[in-house]
C-alpha positions as CSV (number, residue, x, y, z in Angstrom):
1,X,186.1,-1.0,176.6
2,X,184.4,1.7,175.2
3,X,186.1,1.6,171.8
4,X,185.2,-2.5,171.6
5,X,181.8,-1.4,172.2
6,X,182.0,1.1,169.8
7,X,183.2,-0.9,166.9
8,X,181.1,-3.5,168.1
9,X,178.5,-5.7,165.6
10,X,174.9,-5.1,166.1
11,X,174.5,-8.7,166.6
12,X,177.0,-8.6,169.4
13,X,175.4,-5.6,170.8
14,X,172.2,-6.9,170.9
15,X,173.5,-10.4,172.8
16,X,175.2,-8.0,175.3
17,X,171.9,-6.2,175.6
18,X,169.7,-8.9,175.9
19,X,172.1,-10.6,178.5
20,X,171.6,-7.3,180.9
21,X,175.6,-7.2,180.6
22,X,175.0,-3.9,178.8
23,X,172.1,-1.3,179.0
24,X,171.0,1.0,175.9
25,X,171.7,4.1,178.3
26,X,174.9,3.0,178.6
27,X,175.4,2.1,174.8
28,X,174.1,5.5,174.1
29,X,176.6,7.1,176.3
30,X,179.3,5.7,174.7
31,X,178.8,6.5,171.4
32,X,177.8,10.5,172.6
33,X,181.5,10.5,174.3
34,X,183.0,9.6,171.2
35,X,180.7,12.1,168.9
36,X,181.7,14.6,171.4
37,X,185.3,13.7,171.1
38,X,185.5,13.5,166.8
39,X,182.9,15.5,165.8
40,X,185.1,18.3,164.7
41,X,187.6,15.5,163.2
42,X,184.8,13.4,161.2
43,X,182.3,15.9,159.9
44,X,179.9,13.2,160.3
45,X,177.1,14.9,161.4
46,X,174.7,17.5,160.6
47,X,172.7,17.4,163.8
48,X,172.1,15.5,166.6
49,X,169.2,14.6,168.9
50,X,171.1,13.0,171.6
51,X,168.3,14.4,174.4
52,X,165.6,12.2,172.2
53,X,167.7,9.4,172.2
54,X,168.4,9.1,175.8
55,X,164.9,9.1,176.2
56,X,164.4,6.0,173.8
57,X,167.2,4.3,175.8
58,X,165.8,4.7,178.7
59,X,162.7,3.4,177.6
60,X,164.6,0.5,175.5
61,X,166.0,-0.8,179.1
62,X,162.5,-1.6,180.4
63,X,161.2,-3.1,177.2
64,X,164.7,-5.4,176.3
65,X,162.7,-8.3,176.3
66,X,160.3,-6.8,173.3
67,X,161.5,-9.2,170.9
68,X,162.4,-6.5,168.6
69,X,165.5,-7.1,166.8
70,X,167.0,-3.7,166.8
71,X,165.9,-2.8,170.4
72,X,168.5,-0.2,171.9
73,X,170.9,-0.3,168.8
74,X,171.9,3.9,168.2
75,X,171.7,4.6,164.3
76,X,172.2,7.8,162.2
77,X,170.7,8.4,159.1
78,X,171.8,10.7,155.7
79,X,170.1,14.2,156.0
80,X,167.8,13.4,153.2
81,X,165.6,11.0,155.7
82,X,162.8,13.2,157.3
83,X,162.5,12.8,160.8
84,X,159.9,14.0,162.5
85,X,160.0,17.3,164.1
86,X,163.8,17.6,162.8
87,X,165.0,20.0,160.2
88,X,166.7,18.0,156.5
89,X,169.1,19.7,154.7
90,X,170.1,17.6,152.5
91,X,173.5,19.4,153.0
92,X,172.3,22.4,151.5
93,X,171.7,26.3,153.1
94,X,168.9,25.8,150.2
95,X,166.9,23.5,153.0
96,X,167.6,25.3,156.1
97,X,164.4,25.9,157.7
98,X,162.7,22.3,156.0
99,X,161.4,21.1,159.2
100,X,159.9,17.6,158.6
101,X,156.4,16.8,160.3
102,X,156.6,13.1,159.7
103,X,159.4,10.3,159.5
104,X,160.4,8.7,156.3
105,X,159.3,5.2,156.0
106,X,162.4,4.0,156.6
107,X,162.9,5.7,159.7
108,X,159.2,4.5,160.8
109,X,160.6,1.0,160.2
110,X,163.6,1.5,162.1
111,X,161.7,3.1,165.0
112,X,159.5,-0.2,165.0
113,X,162.3,-2.4,165.2
114,X,163.2,-0.7,168.5
115,X,166.3,1.0,166.9
116,X,167.1,4.6,168.5
117,X,168.1,7.6,165.5
118,X,171.0,9.7,167.1
119,X,171.4,12.0,164.1
120,X,171.4,13.2,160.6
121,X,174.6,12.6,158.7
122,X,176.7,14.8,156.4
123,X,176.5,14.5,152.5
124,X,177.3,16.0,149.2
125,X,175.3,18.4,148.6
126,X,171.5,17.1,147.5
127,X,173.7,13.6,147.1
128,X,175.1,15.3,144.1
129,X,178.6,13.9,144.0
130,X,180.7,10.8,144.5
131,X,183.7,12.7,146.5
132,X,181.5,13.9,149.8
133,X,182.9,17.0,149.6
134,X,180.5,19.8,151.3
135,X,181.5,23.7,151.6
136,X,179.0,24.2,153.6
137,X,178.9,21.7,156.6
138,X,182.7,20.5,155.8
139,X,183.8,17.1,154.2
140,X,184.0,14.0,155.9
141,X,187.7,12.2,155.9
142,X,188.1,8.7,155.7
143,X,188.8,7.0,159.4
144,X,191.7,5.4,158.2
145,X,193.8,8.6,156.7
146,X,192.0,12.2,157.7
147,X,193.9,13.6,154.4
148,X,191.7,11.1,152.1
149,X,187.7,11.4,151.7
150,X,185.0,8.9,153.1
151,X,183.7,8.9,149.2
152,X,180.0,10.1,148.8
153,X,177.4,11.1,148.5
154,X,176.7,9.3,152.0
155,X,180.2,10.6,153.2
156,X,178.9,11.3,156.8
157,X,177.0,8.1,157.1
158,X,180.6,5.8,156.3
159,X,182.5,8.6,158.8
160,X,179.6,7.8,161.6
161,X,180.1,4.0,161.5
162,X,184.0,4.4,160.3
163,X,184.7,6.5,163.5
164,X,182.5,4.3,165.9
165,X,179.9,6.9,166.6
166,X,176.9,4.5,165.8
167,X,176.4,0.9,165.1
168,X,175.0,1.0,161.7
169,X,173.9,3.9,159.0
170,X,171.2,4.6,156.4
171,X,172.2,6.1,153.5
172,X,171.2,6.7,149.4
173,X,172.6,5.1,146.6
174,X,171.9,6.8,143.3
175,X,175.2,5.7,141.5
176,X,177.0,4.2,144.3
177,X,176.6,6.2,147.3
178,X,176.3,3.8,149.8
179,X,178.3,1.2,148.4
180,X,181.3,3.2,147.2
181,X,182.2,5.1,150.5
182,X,181.1,1.7,152.5
183,X,184.3,0.3,150.3
184,X,186.6,3.4,150.9
185,X,185.9,3.2,154.6
186,X,186.4,-0.7,155.1
187,X,182.3,-0.7,156.0
188,X,179.8,-3.1,154.3
189,X,177.4,-1.3,152.0
190,X,174.2,-2.8,150.7
191,X,172.0,-1.3,148.0
192,X,169.0,-3.6,148.0
193,X,166.5,-4.3,144.2
194,X,164.9,-0.9,143.1
195,X,161.8,-0.3,144.8
196,X,162.2,-3.2,148.0
197,X,162.6,-0.2,150.8
198,X,160.7,2.8,150.2
199,X,162.0,6.1,149.5
200,X,158.8,7.8,150.6
201,X,160.3,10.6,152.8
202,X,163.4,10.7,151.3
203,X,164.4,14.1,149.4
204,X,165.2,12.8,146.0
205,X,168.0,13.0,143.6
206,X,166.9,10.9,141.0
207,X,163.7,9.0,140.9
208,X,164.8,6.5,138.2
209,X,168.0,5.7,140.3
210,X,167.6,6.3,143.9
211,X,167.6,3.7,146.4
212,X,167.5,3.3,150.1
213,X,170.8,1.8,151.4
214,X,172.8,0.9,155.0
215,X,176.5,1.3,155.9
216,X,177.2,-1.5,158.6
217,X,180.3,-3.6,160.0
218,X,179.5,-6.5,158.5
219,X,177.1,-8.7,156.0
220,X,175.4,-10.3,159.0
221,X,173.9,-6.3,160.3
222,X,173.4,-5.6,156.4
223,X,170.6,-8.8,156.8
224,X,169.2,-7.3,160.3
225,X,168.9,-3.9,158.8
226,X,167.2,-5.1,155.8
227,X,164.8,-7.4,157.6
228,X,163.9,-4.1,159.8
229,X,163.8,-2.3,156.5
230,X,161.0,-4.2,155.2
231,X,159.4,-6.7,157.6
232,X,158.0,-8.7,154.7
233,X,161.1,-10.0,153.7
234,X,162.1,-13.8,153.8
235,X,164.3,-14.9,156.3
236,X,168.2,-14.6,155.0
237,X,170.0,-18.0,155.9
238,X,173.6,-18.7,155.4
239,X,174.2,-19.8,151.7
240,X,176.5,-22.8,151.0
241,X,178.7,-21.7,148.5
242,X,179.6,-25.1,146.8
243,X,177.4,-25.1,143.8
244,X,177.2,-21.5,143.5
245,X,177.7,-19.9,140.0
246,X,179.8,-16.5,140.4
247,X,180.0,-14.9,137.4
248,X,182.9,-13.0,136.5
249,X,182.4,-10.0,134.2
250,X,185.0,-10.0,130.8
251,X,186.6,-6.7,130.0
252,X,185.2,-3.1,132.1
253,X,184.9,-4.4,135.4
254,X,188.5,-5.7,135.4
255,X,190.3,-2.5,133.4
256,X,192.4,0.5,134.8
257,X,192.0,-1.0,138.3
258,X,194.4,-0.7,140.9
259,X,196.9,-3.5,140.9
260,X,196.4,-4.0,144.5
261,X,192.8,-4.2,144.1
262,X,192.9,-6.7,141.7
263,X,194.7,-8.8,143.4
264,X,192.5,-8.8,146.2
265,X,189.7,-9.8,144.0
266,X,191.8,-12.7,142.6
267,X,192.7,-14.1,146.1
268,X,189.0,-13.9,146.9
269,X,188.1,-16.0,143.9
270,X,190.5,-18.8,144.5
271,X,188.4,-18.7,147.9
272,X,185.7,-19.3,146.4
273,X,187.0,-21.9,144.3
274,X,188.6,-24.0,147.0
275,X,184.9,-23.6,149.1
276,X,183.1,-25.1,145.8
277,X,181.7,-22.2,143.9
278,X,181.7,-22.5,140.1
279,X,183.9,-19.3,138.7
280,X,181.8,-18.4,135.0
281,X,183.1,-15.9,132.9
282,X,180.4,-13.7,131.4
283,X,179.3,-10.8,129.0
284,X,178.1,-8.0,130.2
285,X,176.1,-5.2,127.7
286,X,178.6,-2.4,126.7
287,X,179.5,-0.1,129.3
288,X,180.6,2.7,126.7
289,X,177.4,4.7,127.2
290,X,176.7,4.0,130.7
291,X,178.0,6.7,132.7
292,X,176.3,9.4,129.9
293,X,173.0,7.3,130.0
294,X,172.8,7.7,134.1
295,X,173.4,11.6,133.5
296,X,170.8,11.8,130.8
297,X,168.3,10.6,133.5
298,X,170.0,12.1,136.8
299,X,169.9,15.7,135.7
300,X,166.3,16.6,134.6
301,X,164.8,14.4,137.4
302,X,167.1,16.4,139.6
303,X,165.5,20.0,137.7
304,X,162.3,18.8,138.3
305,X,162.3,18.7,141.7
306,X,164.3,21.5,142.4
307,X,162.4,24.4,140.2
308,X,160.3,24.9,143.1
309,X,163.3,26.5,144.6
310,X,165.3,28.0,142.5
311,X,163.1,31.6,141.6
312,X,163.8,32.2,145.5
313,X,166.5,30.0,146.6
314,X,168.8,29.7,143.4
315,X,171.7,31.6,145.1
316,X,172.0,29.6,148.0
317,X,172.9,26.5,146.4
318,X,176.9,25.3,145.6
319,X,178.3,26.7,142.6
320,X,178.7,22.9,141.6
321,X,175.1,21.8,141.9
322,X,173.6,24.7,139.9
323,X,175.8,23.7,137.1
324,X,174.0,20.5,137.5
325,X,170.8,21.6,137.0
326,X,171.7,23.7,134.0
327,X,173.0,20.6,132.6
328,X,169.4,19.2,133.1
329,X,168.1,22.3,131.6
330,X,169.9,21.8,128.1
331,X,168.7,17.6,127.6
332,X,165.8,17.6,125.6
333,X,162.6,15.3,126.3
334,X,163.9,13.1,123.5
335,X,167.5,12.4,125.1
336,X,165.9,11.7,128.2
337,X,163.4,9.0,126.8
338,X,166.3,7.4,124.6
339,X,168.1,7.2,128.0
340,X,165.1,5.4,129.8
341,X,165.1,3.0,127.2
342,X,168.9,2.3,127.3
343,X,168.1,1.5,130.8
344,X,165.4,-0.9,130.2
345,X,167.6,-2.7,127.5
346,X,170.1,-2.8,130.5
347,X,167.7,-4.7,132.3
348,X,166.4,-7.2,130.0
349,X,170.4,-8.1,128.7
350,X,170.9,-8.6,132.8
351,X,168.1,-10.7,132.7
352,X,169.5,-13.3,130.4
353,X,173.2,-13.3,132.1
354,X,171.1,-13.5,135.7
355,X,169.6,-16.7,133.9
356,X,173.1,-18.7,134.0
357,X,174.7,-17.1,137.5
358,X,173.5,-17.1,141.0
359,X,175.5,-13.8,141.4
360,X,178.3,-11.4,139.8
361,X,181.4,-10.6,141.2
362,X,183.5,-7.4,140.3
363,X,185.9,-5.1,142.5
364,X,183.8,-2.6,144.4
365,X,185.8,0.5,143.2
366,X,189.1,0.6,141.1
367,X,190.9,2.8,143.8
368,X,191.4,3.5,147.3
369,X,190.0,6.4,148.8
370,X,191.5,9.6,146.8
371,X,193.0,12.8,148.7
372,X,190.4,15.3,149.8
373,X,190.5,18.4,147.2
374,X,191.7,15.6,144.5
375,X,190.0,16.7,140.8
376,X,191.8,13.7,139.3
377,X,193.1,10.2,140.0
378,X,195.1,8.4,137.8
379,X,195.1,4.4,137.0
380,X,197.7,3.1,134.4
381,X,198.6,6.3,133.6
382,X,195.1,7.4,132.8
383,X,193.5,10.3,134.5
384,X,190.5,10.6,135.7
385,X,187.7,12.6,137.5
386,X,187.8,11.1,141.1
387,X,184.0,11.1,141.4
388,X,184.1,9.3,138.0
389,X,186.5,6.5,139.6
390,X,185.1,6.4,142.7
391,X,182.0,4.9,141.3
392,X,183.0,3.4,138.1
393,X,181.9,-0.1,139.1
394,X,178.9,0.6,140.7
395,X,176.6,3.2,139.1
396,X,175.5,0.3,136.4
397,X,174.0,-1.1,138.8
398,X,171.6,1.3,139.6
399,X,170.1,1.2,136.6
400,X,169.7,-2.1,136.3
401,X,167.9,-2.3,140.0
402,X,169.9,-5.3,141.0
403,X,170.9,-5.7,144.6
404,X,174.4,-5.3,145.1
405,X,176.7,-5.1,148.0
406,X,180.2,-4.1,149.1
407,X,182.5,-5.9,151.3
408,X,186.0,-5.4,152.7
409,X,188.7,-7.6,151.0
410,X,192.1,-6.3,152.5
411,X,194.3,-3.7,153.4
412,X,196.3,-1.5,150.2
413,X,199.6,-1.0,151.1
414,X,198.8,2.7,151.5
415,X,197.2,1.8,154.8
416,X,193.3,1.9,153.2
417,X,190.8,-0.4,152.8
418,X,189.9,-2.2,149.3
419,X,186.8,-4.0,148.7
420,X,184.7,-6.6,146.7
421,X,181.2,-6.0,144.9
422,X,178.7,-8.8,144.6
423,X,175.3,-8.6,142.7
424,X,172.2,-10.9,142.8
425,X,169.1,-11.6,141.4
426,X,166.4,-8.7,141.0
427,X,164.5,-9.4,144.6
428,X,167.4,-12.0,145.4
429,X,168.2,-9.7,148.0
430,X,167.8,-12.3,150.8
431,X,170.1,-15.0,148.6
432,X,172.6,-11.9,147.8
433,X,172.8,-11.5,151.6
434,X,172.8,-15.1,152.5
435,X,175.8,-15.6,150.5
436,X,177.9,-12.7,151.5
437,X,176.9,-13.9,155.1
438,X,178.7,-17.5,154.1
439,X,181.7,-15.9,152.3
440,X,182.3,-13.5,155.5
441,X,182.2,-16.6,158.0
442,X,184.5,-18.3,156.1
443,X,186.9,-16.1,154.5
444,X,188.7,-13.6,157.1
445,X,187.5,-10.0,156.1
446,X,188.7,-8.7,159.3
447,X,190.2,-5.1,159.2
448,X,192.2,-3.8,161.6
449,X,190.4,-0.9,163.3
450,X,191.1,3.1,162.5
451,X,193.6,4.6,164.2
452,X,192.3,7.9,165.4
453,X,194.7,9.2,167.8
């Protein structure tokens, strides 16, 4: 029974809480017991506040009829989010004494929706990396294979939900750091339109590219969290598939991709056609320089934030992150401005594309979860840095700013999840979530639960 609850959706848990079939205190103890059992294996948490969570659960049990959408639901957040009175480490020794004086806007909105934050999740140091590897707090493994990566940088957030340690988690997404780990771990990862969810109170990596995002068990839960994080959002009804025009990008997003992942996307496309959607080939902007453009913006912006710590605490940074900051010091202002102009061009080009389609469909990642410690992965005999591969299909949409969501679409023969990515129009978050909710209803994305024995 406890395992069923641990892997239940927010929707199911809320129904059980409302009917008094389950109390918030009982639900919290299910997760607390699992955290105790899997803390060392999952490396999902940097810090916990189970005492505070228990007090909030007791309060929730006295107010289950308050009408709030997340009353009594335990969640976790990436340790970039400020939670008043708790240390925000960003996965680094540099901020090991950084006590937050107030809640991040996202945490405040979750609290106001009745949710209960139980702890802060592990991550790639300062969100700098797609593998999720952390030499200080350990590397969160994939729940389906503990020798594989959960993906990053929101690695602990994916592991926390994937191991059944909380109902959902918040992360940040600068190049795919929510969507990619969700995809590798069999979860739903959602990045809203740039700027719709406040990043106030979240330690920045790149102001131009950072998004707050969610990791959940299904698209309905993603919609519920989106409404909690943005109370002014419109209602999110399911969107009928018939007549929807789904763009299929030609070239880049379907090259150097694992054959089984491509086959899973083909099956999804066949389903969409059968359901009455129109699949339309689209020509995307050139992807030749997109990774360079992204890095040229990321590293000077990261350096701008971290300059305040480098003189006194520079020795506490990992070698990997110091190297990234050094790259930021070497980039010229002219190169940074040119990269920003590229981004504006991408956004204009994408506006033209979205004038003719309702959404885009791509694989979420070109590879399944790489092995922990893997420096490179190879697809079609071509080696590629593991982190680059993990975010190859996601990072462009941080620059374009469009809402994007990844969702499971099958199990690979290696026993690891595969995933699709759908992208919507600017500020079309509700439409995109409604579309994916309908796909999820009609197309069976159910994956087997991970064997955690």
